[in-house]
C-alpha angles and dihedrals in degrees: 000000000000133000087250089058090053093048088054090051089054088049090231124129101211121207090199114032090184088076090059091046089052091050088057095048115100119204092245091061091064091056091062097034108049093169094060105123099206130075124246119266103255097102091049089048090055090052096043092051090060093046091048094050093048093048095048092044091049092050094048093046093051097043107036128052092200121130121270093260093060094046092049092052092047092048091050090053091052099047102037123115095256093056094044092049089051092052090046090055091049089055093044092239088155091070093058102036113118111217141142121283089251094053090046091059093053109088097166134083093318090060090051088054092050092049093050092050092047090054091055089047091051090053089050090052092049091050093051094045102037107018134242099300094057092044090050091050091052091050093049093048097044108027112017088048085076093064095097091055091046091054094043095048092037091227087151091074117107101244095203094052092045094048090051091048092051094043091055093043098049105024104021090232132119110226122237130204126220131186108241102176142351133185144162136065121301093266094050109032123166125198136192115201129183125213113217137194102204105315094335118106105221102177144338132228133196123210146151090251133031089248091051090050091049091053090050091048091051091048091050089045091055090052094047092049090042089234096136 
């Protein structure tokens, strides 16, 4: 598996493959490979995030007459970490990602986070090497293509708001969230949060931030209550 193979999988003919190599280099890899000549991917991730958001926003604005609130929710569902990690898996980014031995052993939420960030970095690399039009085409073909599924499954809905709405409608209670457990170093924290109705624990959610864990708990709560 070479970087050339990966570029072919992306259907991009890179002028500078080092940009793609950098997009696939996690910070942890440099700690164990001091002689590595390229930087880690965080600057490309920063750039790719902006290109991704603009491309998705532009597509939604041009193709849907819906109000701003709808478009914002749909965009969030397309550019969030869960979606980007999913697209990364489809493109086998995992097989090419350069990371420390410790990171390589972690196949849980931390790996999802790495894959999502790598996808943004790859978009940044495509933009720098090929320009906006090619980056936009890549985004449309690999990320925006999931919009129909997002709309069908209603994954754009804010689970916390929806759970609160249904809790007040059916049980006349405003839900609360409590931290149940947290672990890991500062750069790789994990949280488990419970969503409660009164004193009753309805569901738990695990995430790489407290907010992420709350969203997961609300989503699991909706399923448990059959309020989807």
